[in-house]
N, C-alpha and C positions, 0 to 999 in steps of 0.2 A: 438276628439283631444282636449287635455287639453290646458289651456291658456298658460302654460309655454313653450309649443311647438310653439305657435303663436307669443307671445310677448317676447321681451328681458327684462332684469332687469329694464330698464328705461321706460318700457311701450310702446316702439316702436315695430311696426311689424318687425319681423326678415327679413333681406334682402332675405334670402332663400325663405321665404313665399311670399314676394313681387314679386320675380322673377318666382315663380311657379304658377300653376293654383289652388293651395290649397286656396289661398286668395279668388279667385273667388267663389269657392264652399261655403266658409263660409259667404261671404257677400251676396250671392244670397239667402241663406237660413236665414241669420240673419243680415240684414243691421244695426240693432240697435247696433251691436257690436262696431260700430264707436263711440258710446258714451263713451266707456271704453278705447278707443285708446288714444295714446299720441297726443299732439298738432301737432307733426310732421306728424303723420299718418292722422290726421284730415285735414291737409293742403296738402295732397298728391292728386293731381288731378285725377289720375287713380283710386285710391281706392275710393274716394268720388263719382266720376262719376258712378262707378259701383254700389255703395250702393244706390244712389238716383234713378238710373234707375229702381231698383227693389222695392224700397220703398221711395217714395218722401219725407216722413217725416224725413228720415235720414239727410236731409239738415240741420236740427237744430243742428246737431253735427259737421258740417263742420266748418272749420276756417272762420274767418271774410273775409279773402281774397277770399275764394271760394264761400262765400255767395254773393259776388259781381260779380262772374264769370257768364256771360250770358249763356254759354253752360251748366254749372252745374245746374243753376236754371231752365233752360228750360227742362232739363232732369227730374228734380224733379217734376215740374209742370205738365209735360206730364203724370206722374203717378198719382199725386194727386194735385188738385187745392189748397189745404190747405198748401202745401209746400211753396207757395208764401208768406205766413205769416212769414217765416223764412229767406226770401231773404233780402238782404241789402236794406235800404230805398231808396237809389239812383235809384235802378231798378224800384221801385214802381212809380217813377215820370218820367221814360223814356218812352215816348209815342211809339216810334218805337219798343222797346223791348216788351211793353205791347201788341202791335198789333201782334207781332210774337207769343207770348205765347197764345194769344186768338185763334190763328190758331191751336195750339197744344191742348188746353183745354179751350173751351169757358166758362166753369163753373167758371173760375177764375174771371170773370167780377165783381161779387159782392164784391170781396176782394180787388179790385183796389182802388187806391187813389181817394178821392172824386172829385178832380178837373178833373181827367182823365175820370171818369165815365160820365162826361158831354160832352165828345168828340163824335161827330156824327160818326167819323171813328171807334172808339172803340165800340160804340153801334151797328153799322152796322156789324162789324166783329163778335161780340158776338152773335147777333141774327142770322146771317148766319150759325154760328156753332151750335147753339142750340136755336131754336125759343122760348123755355120756358123762356129764359133770359129776354124776353120782360117785364115780371112782375117785374124785378129788375131795370128797367130803371127809372131814376128820373122822377117825375110826370110832370115837365115842358117840358119833351120830349115825351109826349103822342102823338103818331102819328095817323093820319087818316089811314084807311086800305090801301088806294092808296099809301101813302108815305111809309108805312111799306113794301109793295110789292116791291117798288123800292130798298129799303135797302137790302132786302133779295134777 
């Protein structure tokens, strides 16, 4: 399908495409198309959520508003921990949200805000999800094996 059949003259996804399942087909196979969409499309919750579920990196093309949306960011991080780098900074400092996404993808731990990396709750959640994360724990939190077993 050519781009003039998907986008109108202003670069917005045509309403008929948004209402149809055609957009799903295109975003499943090419989530990066979001990069070329209009700001209105990049701010469309349904479209962005679909794109990031299939390729977390598509979060980088989402609007600022959606980069703050916890559901959108969680969907993106579930696919790729590196999508967290494109999330709004306020989410990087939200300990409850970080605990939630560690449950979805424990590999996001090394990408978290330095202050949160020192949280025993976050360390425990990350290690429970992926014991290899232990190597990324700050040196001041080196645990004895008995302590580590309690965390996991």
